[in-house]
PyMOL Python script that loads the backbone (N, CA, C, O; Angstrom):
from pymol import cmd

cmd.read_pdbstr("""\
ATOM      1  N   MET A   1     133.836  43.501  34.585  1.00  0.00           N
ATOM      2  CA  MET A   1     134.556  44.352  33.584  1.00  0.00           C
ATOM      3  C   MET A   1     133.102  45.408  33.065  1.00  0.00           C
ATOM      4  O   MET A   1     131.890  45.319  33.257  1.00  0.00           O
ATOM      5  N   MET A   2     133.884  46.273  32.420  1.00  0.00           N
ATOM      6  CA  MET A   2     132.791  47.392  32.337  1.00  0.00           C
ATOM      7  C   MET A   2     133.355  47.256  30.932  1.00  0.00           C
ATOM      8  O   MET A   2     134.556  47.490  30.799  1.00  0.00           O
ATOM      9  N   ASN A   3     132.411  46.793  29.519  1.00  0.00           N
ATOM     10  CA  ASN A   3     132.743  47.750  28.212  1.00  0.00           C
ATOM     11  C   ASN A   3     133.149  49.581  28.391  1.00  0.00           C
ATOM     12  O   ASN A   3     133.030  50.472  29.232  1.00  0.00           O
ATOM     13  N   ILE A   4     133.747  49.358  26.820  1.00  0.00           N
ATOM     14  CA  ILE A   4     134.357  50.736  27.072  1.00  0.00           C
ATOM     15  C   ILE A   4     133.432  51.118  27.013  1.00  0.00           C
ATOM     16  O   ILE A   4     132.907  51.396  28.091  1.00  0.00           O
ATOM     17  N   ALA A   5     132.513  51.421  25.536  1.00  0.00           N
ATOM     18  CA  ALA A   5     131.393  52.615  25.615  1.00  0.00           C
ATOM     19  C   ALA A   5     130.669  52.703  26.359  1.00  0.00           C
ATOM     20  O   ALA A   5     129.804  53.484  25.961  1.00  0.00           O
ATOM     21  N   PRO A   6     130.449  52.324  27.359  1.00  0.00           N
ATOM     22  CA  PRO A   6     129.436  52.762  28.185  1.00  0.00           C
ATOM     23  C   PRO A   6     130.298  53.431  28.930  1.00  0.00           C
ATOM     24  O   PRO A   6     129.962  54.566  29.268  1.00  0.00           O
ATOM     25  N   PHE A   7     131.765  52.846  29.422  1.00  0.00           N
ATOM     26  CA  PHE A   7     132.630  53.532  30.517  1.00  0.00           C
ATOM     27  C   PHE A   7     132.859  55.065  29.806  1.00  0.00           C
ATOM     28  O   PHE A   7     133.200  55.872  30.671  1.00  0.00           O
ATOM     29  N   VAL A   8     132.779  55.533  28.754  1.00  0.00           N
ATOM     30  CA  VAL A   8     133.544  56.438  27.898  1.00  0.00           C
ATOM     31  C   VAL A   8     132.015  57.450  27.811  1.00  0.00           C
ATOM     32  O   VAL A   8     132.035  58.673  27.948  1.00  0.00           O
ATOM     33  N   LYS A   9     131.090  56.856  27.625  1.00  0.00           N
ATOM     34  CA  LYS A   9     129.937  58.218  27.863  1.00  0.00           C
ATOM     35  C   LYS A   9     129.599  58.207  29.266  1.00  0.00           C
ATOM     36  O   LYS A   9     129.512  59.393  29.582  1.00  0.00           O
ATOM     37  N   GLU A  10     129.283  57.241  30.608  1.00  0.00           N
ATOM     38  CA  GLU A  10     129.585  57.537  31.636  1.00  0.00           C
ATOM     39  C   GLU A  10     130.419  58.446  31.814  1.00  0.00           C
ATOM     40  O   GLU A  10     129.866  59.545  31.851  1.00  0.00           O
ATOM     41  N   ARG A  11     131.780  58.492  31.974  1.00  0.00           N
ATOM     42  CA  ARG A  11     132.510  59.265  32.534  1.00  0.00           C
ATOM     43  C   ARG A  11     132.505  60.451  31.651  1.00  0.00           C
ATOM     44  O   ARG A  11     132.136  61.336  32.423  1.00  0.00           O
ATOM     45  N   ARG A  12     132.652  60.882  30.746  1.00  0.00           N
ATOM     46  CA  ARG A  12     132.068  62.388  29.766  1.00  0.00           C
ATOM     47  C   ARG A  12     131.121  62.648  30.582  1.00  0.00           C
ATOM     48  O   ARG A  12     131.595  63.453  31.384  1.00  0.00           O
ATOM     49  N   LYS A  13     129.942  62.411  30.872  1.00  0.00           N
ATOM     50  CA  LYS A  13     128.827  62.912  31.184  1.00  0.00           C
ATOM     51  C   LYS A  13     129.007  63.453  32.469  1.00  0.00           C
ATOM     52  O   LYS A  13     128.664  64.574  32.844  1.00  0.00           O
ATOM     53  N   GLN A  14     129.709  62.356  33.274  1.00  0.00           N
ATOM     54  CA  GLN A  14     130.418  63.211  34.179  1.00  0.00           C
ATOM     55  C   GLN A  14     130.959  63.977  34.787  1.00  0.00           C
ATOM     56  O   GLN A  14     130.906  64.457  35.919  1.00  0.00           O
ATOM     57  N   LEU A  15     131.637  64.087  33.725  1.00  0.00           N
ATOM     58  CA  LEU A  15     132.649  65.627  33.699  1.00  0.00           C
ATOM     59  C   LEU A  15     131.914  66.647  33.008  1.00  0.00           C
ATOM     60  O   LEU A  15     132.150  67.845  33.169  1.00  0.00           O
ATOM     61  N   LYS A  16     130.739  66.054  31.992  1.00  0.00           N
ATOM     62  CA  LYS A  16     130.315  67.694  32.212  1.00  0.00           C
ATOM     63  C   LYS A  16     130.731  67.933  30.344  1.00  0.00           C
ATOM     64  O   LYS A  16     130.875  68.991  29.731  1.00  0.00           O
ATOM     65  N   LEU A  17     130.780  67.209  30.091  1.00  0.00           N
ATOM     66  CA  LEU A  17     131.432  67.481  28.457  1.00  0.00           C
ATOM     67  C   LEU A  17     130.851  66.684  27.817  1.00  0.00           C
ATOM     68  O   LEU A  17     130.360  65.584  28.067  1.00  0.00           O
ATOM     69  N   THR A  18     130.996  67.840  26.191  1.00  0.00           N
ATOM     70  CA  THR A  18     130.018  67.089  25.068  1.00  0.00           C
ATOM     71  C   THR A  18     131.144  66.587  24.485  1.00  0.00           C
ATOM     72  O   THR A  18     132.275  66.990  24.757  1.00  0.00           O
ATOM     73  N   GLN A  19     130.781  65.332  23.337  1.00  0.00           N
ATOM     74  CA  GLN A  19     131.488  64.673  22.505  1.00  0.00           C
ATOM     75  C   GLN A  19     132.258  65.712  21.859  1.00  0.00           C
ATOM     76  O   GLN A  19     133.434  65.349  21.906  1.00  0.00           O
ATOM     77  N   THR A  20     132.126  67.235  21.069  1.00  0.00           N
ATOM     78  CA  THR A  20     132.478  67.675  20.987  1.00  0.00           C
ATOM     79  C   THR A  20     134.076  68.005  21.715  1.00  0.00           C
ATOM     80  O   THR A  20     135.174  67.923  21.164  1.00  0.00           O
ATOM     81  N   GLU A  21     133.707  68.457  23.339  1.00  0.00           N
ATOM     82  CA  GLU A  21     135.027  68.386  24.086  1.00  0.00           C
ATOM     83  C   GLU A  21     135.905  67.041  24.077  1.00  0.00           C
ATOM     84  O   GLU A  21     137.003  66.783  23.585  1.00  0.00           O
ATOM     85  N   LEU A  22     135.191  66.458  24.649  1.00  0.00           N
ATOM     86  CA  LEU A  22     136.115  64.794  24.278  1.00  0.00           C
ATOM     87  C   LEU A  22     136.844  64.407  23.797  1.00  0.00           C
ATOM     88  O   LEU A  22     137.646  63.532  24.125  1.00  0.00           O
ATOM     89  N   ALA A  23     136.693  65.162  22.612  1.00  0.00           N
ATOM     90  CA  ALA A  23     137.243  64.973  21.149  1.00  0.00           C
ATOM     91  C   ALA A  23     138.254  65.574  20.907  1.00  0.00           C
ATOM     92  O   ALA A  23     139.193  65.080  20.284  1.00  0.00           O
ATOM     93  N   MET A  24     138.214  67.200  21.541  1.00  0.00           N
ATOM     94  CA  MET A  24     139.253  67.928  20.825  1.00  0.00           C
ATOM     95  C   MET A  24     140.504  68.067  22.734  1.00  0.00           C
ATOM     96  O   MET A  24     141.660  68.468  22.869  1.00  0.00           O
ATOM     97  N   ARG A  25     139.727  67.645  23.544  1.00  0.00           N
ATOM     98  CA  ARG A  25     140.836  67.152  24.604  1.00  0.00           C
ATOM     99  C   ARG A  25     141.577  66.281  24.283  1.00  0.00           C
ATOM    100  O   ARG A  25     142.795  66.444  24.209  1.00  0.00           O
ATOM    101  N   ALA A  26     141.071  65.360  24.072  1.00  0.00           N
ATOM    102  CA  ALA A  26     141.677  63.473  23.551  1.00  0.00           C
ATOM    103  C   ALA A  26     142.479  64.090  22.150  1.00  0.00           C
ATOM    104  O   ALA A  26     143.200  63.148  21.821  1.00  0.00           O
ATOM    105  N   GLY A  27     142.632  64.841  21.489  1.00  0.00           N
ATOM    106  CA  GLY A  27     143.102  65.260  19.901  1.00  0.00           C
ATOM    107  C   GLY A  27     142.478  63.996  19.704  1.00  0.00           C
ATOM    108  O   GLY A  27     143.167  63.237  20.385  1.00  0.00           O
ATOM    109  N   VAL A  28     141.779  63.480  19.289  1.00  0.00           N
ATOM    110  CA  VAL A  28     140.950  62.660  18.359  1.00  0.00           C
ATOM    111  C   VAL A  28     139.904  63.539  17.383  1.00  0.00           C
ATOM    112  O   VAL A  28     139.752  64.748  17.553  1.00  0.00           O
ATOM    113  N   GLY A  29     139.116  62.689  16.209  1.00  0.00           N
ATOM    114  CA  GLY A  29     137.924  63.561  16.271  1.00  0.00           C
ATOM    115  C   GLY A  29     136.986  63.195  16.567  1.00  0.00           C
ATOM    116  O   GLY A  29     136.801  62.204  17.274  1.00  0.00           O
ATOM    117  N   LEU A  30     135.971  64.069  15.991  1.00  0.00           N
ATOM    118  CA  LEU A  30     134.363  64.184  16.980  1.00  0.00           C
ATOM    119  C   LEU A  30     133.861  63.057  16.634  1.00  0.00           C
ATOM    120  O   LEU A  30     133.381  62.390  17.551  1.00  0.00           O
ATOM    121  N   ARG A  31     133.791  62.305  14.782  1.00  0.00           N
ATOM    122  CA  ARG A  31     133.364  60.807  14.535  1.00  0.00           C
ATOM    123  C   ARG A  31     134.069  60.228  15.254  1.00  0.00           C
ATOM    124  O   ARG A  31     133.221  59.937  16.098  1.00  0.00           O
ATOM    125  N   PHE A  32     135.111  59.739  15.679  1.00  0.00           N
ATOM    126  CA  PHE A  32     135.910  58.919  16.790  1.00  0.00           C
ATOM    127  C   PHE A  32     135.189  58.247  18.091  1.00  0.00           C
ATOM    128  O   PHE A  32     134.970  57.120  18.535  1.00  0.00           O
ATOM    129  N   VAL A  33     134.900  59.901  18.512  1.00  0.00           N
ATOM    130  CA  VAL A  33     133.929  59.804  19.694  1.00  0.00           C
ATOM    131  C   VAL A  33     132.727  59.011  19.808  1.00  0.00           C
ATOM    132  O   VAL A  33     132.449  58.257  20.741  1.00  0.00           O
ATOM    133  N   ARG A  34     131.913  59.292  18.589  1.00  0.00           N
ATOM    134  CA  ARG A  34     130.804  58.877  18.437  1.00  0.00           C
ATOM    135  C   ARG A  34     130.844  57.265  17.854  1.00  0.00           C
ATOM    136  O   ARG A  34     129.809  56.631  17.648  1.00  0.00           O
ATOM    137  N   GLU A  35     131.924  56.829  17.673  1.00  0.00           N
ATOM    138  CA  GLU A  35     131.563  55.854  17.038  1.00  0.00           C
ATOM    139  C   GLU A  35     132.402  54.765  18.737  1.00  0.00           C
ATOM    140  O   GLU A  35     132.092  53.595  18.957  1.00  0.00           O
ATOM    141  N   LEU A  36     133.118  55.343  19.373  1.00  0.00           N
ATOM    142  CA  LEU A  36     133.766  54.864  20.175  1.00  0.00           C
ATOM    143  C   LEU A  36     132.480  54.700  20.978  1.00  0.00           C
ATOM    144  O   LEU A  36     131.752  53.745  21.249  1.00  0.00           O
ATOM    145  N   GLU A  37     132.485  56.016  21.257  1.00  0.00           N
ATOM    146  CA  GLU A  37     130.364  55.313  22.662  1.00  0.00           C
ATOM    147  C   GLU A  37     129.330  54.717  21.906  1.00  0.00           C
ATOM    148  O   GLU A  37     128.322  54.383  22.529  1.00  0.00           O
ATOM    149  N   GLN A  38     129.375  54.521  20.716  1.00  0.00           N
ATOM    150  CA  GLN A  38     128.097  53.168  20.013  1.00  0.00           C
ATOM    151  C   GLN A  38     128.627  52.007  20.072  1.00  0.00           C
ATOM    152  O   GLN A  38     128.031  51.149  19.421  1.00  0.00           O
ATOM    153  N   GLY A  39     129.907  51.552  20.849  1.00  0.00           N
ATOM    154  CA  GLY A  39     130.675  50.682  20.336  1.00  0.00           C
ATOM    155  C   GLY A  39     130.783  49.809  19.105  1.00  0.00           C
ATOM    156  O   GLY A  39     130.314  48.723  18.768  1.00  0.00           O
ATOM    157  N   LYS A  40     131.570  50.694  18.579  1.00  0.00           N
ATOM    158  CA  LYS A  40     132.138  49.838  17.242  1.00  0.00           C
ATOM    159  C   LYS A  40     133.008  49.347  17.394  1.00  0.00           C
ATOM    160  O   LYS A  40     133.790  49.876  18.184  1.00  0.00           O
ATOM    161  N   SER A  41     133.462  47.874  16.656  1.00  0.00           N
ATOM    162  CA  SER A  41     133.929  47.210  17.039  1.00  0.00           C
ATOM    163  C   SER A  41     135.742  47.344  16.420  1.00  0.00           C
ATOM    164  O   SER A  41     136.743  47.125  17.102  1.00  0.00           O
ATOM    165  N   THR A  42     135.716  47.593  15.547  1.00  0.00           N
ATOM    166  CA  THR A  42     136.954  48.601  14.958  1.00  0.00           C
ATOM    167  C   THR A  42     137.662  49.758  15.127  1.00  0.00           C
ATOM    168  O   THR A  42     137.678  50.552  14.187  1.00  0.00           O
ATOM    169  N   LEU A  43     138.237  50.011  16.114  1.00  0.00           N
ATOM    170  CA  LEU A  43     138.447  51.292  16.506  1.00  0.00           C
ATOM    171  C   LEU A  43     140.141  51.410  16.119  1.00  0.00           C
ATOM    172  O   LEU A  43     140.642  50.519  15.433  1.00  0.00           O
ATOM    173  N   ARG A  44     140.779  52.290  16.490  1.00  0.00           N
ATOM    174  CA  ARG A  44     142.402  51.975  16.587  1.00  0.00           C
ATOM    175  C   ARG A  44     142.561  52.496  18.393  1.00  0.00           C
ATOM    176  O   ARG A  44     142.102  53.388  19.107  1.00  0.00           O
ATOM    177  N   LEU A  45     143.763  50.990  18.577  1.00  0.00           N
ATOM    178  CA  LEU A  45     143.645  51.252  19.891  1.00  0.00           C
ATOM    179  C   LEU A  45     144.197  52.220  20.462  1.00  0.00           C
ATOM    180  O   LEU A  45     143.923  52.530  21.621  1.00  0.00           O
ATOM    181  N   ASP A  46     144.938  52.755  19.837  1.00  0.00           N
ATOM    182  CA  ASP A  46     146.188  53.912  19.717  1.00  0.00           C
ATOM    183  C   ASP A  46     144.865  55.079  20.306  1.00  0.00           C
ATOM    184  O   ASP A  46     144.726  55.207  21.522  1.00  0.00           O
ATOM    185  N   LYS A  47     144.200  55.661  19.596  1.00  0.00           N
ATOM    186  CA  LYS A  47     142.495  56.741  19.579  1.00  0.00           C
ATOM    187  C   LYS A  47     142.005  56.135  21.025  1.00  0.00           C
ATOM    188  O   LYS A  47     142.016  56.899  21.990  1.00  0.00           O
ATOM    189  N   VAL A  48     141.678  55.105  21.151  1.00  0.00           N
ATOM    190  CA  VAL A  48     141.108  54.837  22.514  1.00  0.00           C
ATOM    191  C   VAL A  48     141.805  54.892  23.613  1.00  0.00           C
ATOM    192  O   VAL A  48     141.215  54.859  24.693  1.00  0.00           O
ATOM    193  N   ASN A  49     143.421  55.000  23.536  1.00  0.00           N
ATOM    194  CA  ASN A  49     143.553  54.959  24.464  1.00  0.00           C
ATOM    195  C   ASN A  49     143.679  56.171  25.010  1.00  0.00           C
ATOM    196  O   ASN A  49     143.465  56.409  26.199  1.00  0.00           O
ATOM    197  N   LYS A  50     144.131  57.227  23.925  1.00  0.00           N
ATOM    198  CA  LYS A  50     144.335  58.905  24.084  1.00  0.00           C
ATOM    199  C   LYS A  50     143.013  59.096  25.132  1.00  0.00           C
ATOM    200  O   LYS A  50     143.220  59.577  26.246  1.00  0.00           O
ATOM    201  N   VAL A  51     141.502  58.656  24.678  1.00  0.00           N
ATOM    202  CA  VAL A  51     140.462  58.845  25.114  1.00  0.00           C
ATOM    203  C   VAL A  51     140.481  58.117  26.939  1.00  0.00           C
ATOM    204  O   VAL A  51     140.095  58.654  27.977  1.00  0.00           O
ATOM    205  N   LEU A  52     140.827  57.337  26.814  1.00  0.00           N
ATOM    206  CA  LEU A  52     140.854  56.825  28.306  1.00  0.00           C
ATOM    207  C   LEU A  52     142.068  57.181  28.723  1.00  0.00           C
ATOM    208  O   LEU A  52     142.588  56.077  28.882  1.00  0.00           O
ATOM    209  N   ALA A  53     142.724  57.827  28.956  1.00  0.00           N
ATOM    210  CA  ALA A  53     143.959  58.681  29.696  1.00  0.00           C
ATOM    211  C   ALA A  53     143.238  59.456  30.315  1.00  0.00           C
ATOM    212  O   ALA A  53     143.423  59.533  31.530  1.00  0.00           O
ATOM    213  N   LEU A  54     142.047  60.387  29.605  1.00  0.00           N
ATOM    214  CA  LEU A  54     141.552  61.187  30.079  1.00  0.00           C
ATOM    215  C   LEU A  54     141.186  60.839  31.537  1.00  0.00           C
ATOM    216  O   LEU A  54     141.237  61.640  32.470  1.00  0.00           O
ATOM    217  N   PHE A  55     140.868  59.746  31.606  1.00  0.00           N
ATOM    218  CA  PHE A  55     139.740  59.018  32.524  1.00  0.00           C
ATOM    219  C   PHE A  55     140.806  58.415  33.813  1.00  0.00           C
ATOM    220  O   PHE A  55     140.495  58.086  34.958  1.00  0.00           O
ATOM    221  N   GLY A  56     141.931  58.416  33.257  1.00  0.00           N
ATOM    222  CA  GLY A  56     143.148  57.977  33.910  1.00  0.00           C
ATOM    223  C   GLY A  56     142.749  56.136  34.188  1.00  0.00           C
ATOM    224  O   GLY A  56     142.529  55.513  35.227  1.00  0.00           O
ATOM    225  N   ALA A  57     142.792  55.709  32.736  1.00  0.00           N
ATOM    226  CA  ALA A  57     142.171  54.065  32.157  1.00  0.00           C
ATOM    227  C   ALA A  57     142.661  53.869  30.985  1.00  0.00           C
ATOM    228  O   ALA A  57     142.586  54.590  29.990  1.00  0.00           O
ATOM    229  N   GLU A  58     143.123  52.955  31.116  1.00  0.00           N
ATOM    230  CA  GLU A  58     143.774  52.356  29.226  1.00  0.00           C
ATOM    231  C   GLU A  58     143.382  51.048  28.667  1.00  0.00           C
ATOM    232  O   GLU A  58     142.773  50.482  29.575  1.00  0.00           O
ATOM    233  N   VAL A  59     143.406  50.601  28.060  1.00  0.00           N
ATOM    234  CA  VAL A  59     143.051  49.116  27.588  1.00  0.00           C
ATOM    235  C   VAL A  59     144.375  47.858  27.719  1.00  0.00           C
ATOM    236  O   VAL A  59     145.420  47.907  27.070  1.00  0.00           O
ATOM    237  N   GLY A  60     144.140  47.160  28.362  1.00  0.00           N
ATOM    238  CA  GLY A  60     145.279  47.192  28.097  1.00  0.00           C
ATOM    239  C   GLY A  60     144.840  44.405  27.643  1.00  0.00           C
ATOM    240  O   GLY A  60     144.074  43.820  26.877  1.00  0.00           O
ATOM    241  N   VAL A  61     145.929  43.879  28.725  1.00  0.00           N
ATOM    242  CA  VAL A  61     145.692  42.262  28.123  1.00  0.00           C
ATOM    243  C   VAL A  61     145.303  41.824  29.543  1.00  0.00           C
ATOM    244  O   VAL A  61     145.881  42.364  30.486  1.00  0.00           O
ATOM    245  N   THR A  62     144.607  41.125  29.713  1.00  0.00           N
ATOM    246  CA  THR A  62     143.860  40.030  30.726  1.00  0.00           C
ATOM    247  C   THR A  62     143.998  38.450  30.162  1.00  0.00           C
ATOM    248  O   THR A  62     143.722  38.011  29.046  1.00  0.00           O
ATOM    249  N   THR A  63     144.328  38.018  30.904  1.00  0.00           N
ATOM    250  CA  THR A  63     144.715  36.643  30.878  1.00  0.00           C
ATOM    251  C   THR A  63     143.862  35.937  31.281  1.00  0.00           C
ATOM    252  O   THR A  63     143.754  35.921  32.508  1.00  0.00           O
ATOM    253  N   LEU A  64     142.633  34.820  30.260  1.00  0.00           N
ATOM    254  CA  LEU A  64     141.351  34.567  30.419  1.00  0.00           C
ATOM    255  C   LEU A  64     142.096  33.173  30.784  1.00  0.00           C
ATOM    256  O   LEU A  64     143.219  32.785  30.464  1.00  0.00           O
ATOM    257  N   VAL A  65     140.998  32.495  31.635  1.00  0.00           N
ATOM    258  CA  VAL A  65     141.130  31.704  32.760  1.00  0.00           C
ATOM    259  C   VAL A  65     140.464  30.349  31.903  1.00  0.00           C
ATOM    260  O   VAL A  65     139.382  30.334  31.317  1.00  0.00           O
ATOM    261  N   GLU A  66     141.279  29.426  31.999  1.00  0.00           N
ATOM    262  CA  GLU A  66     140.335  28.692  31.004  1.00  0.00           C
ATOM    263  C   GLU A  66     139.775  27.393  31.508  1.00  0.00           C
ATOM    264  O   GLU A  66     140.418  26.604  32.201  1.00  0.00           O
ATOM    265  N   LYS A  67     138.152  27.171  30.996  1.00  0.00           N
ATOM    266  CA  LYS A  67     137.056  26.686  31.728  1.00  0.00           C
ATOM    267  C   LYS A  67     136.939  25.285  31.322  1.00  0.00           C
ATOM    268  O   LYS A  67     136.053  24.576  31.800  1.00  0.00           O
TER     269      LYS A  67
END
""", "prot")
cmd.dss("prot")
cmd.show_as("cartoon", "prot")
cmd.util.cbc("prot")
cmd.orient("prot")
């Protein structure tokens, strides 16, 4: 499973978007995109999903297997 921060950064670069362009397309602030790509741990899930939706992805629940 890939972490969100590198996923967003890699996809953004593949699409040749700046952080500003990504923020505008997703309807979020530039600061939010920067914090998302830096891996900030306290971000609003609804905004994370707005960004991920541009890449055909979303945050969801995964069941953990007990060890």
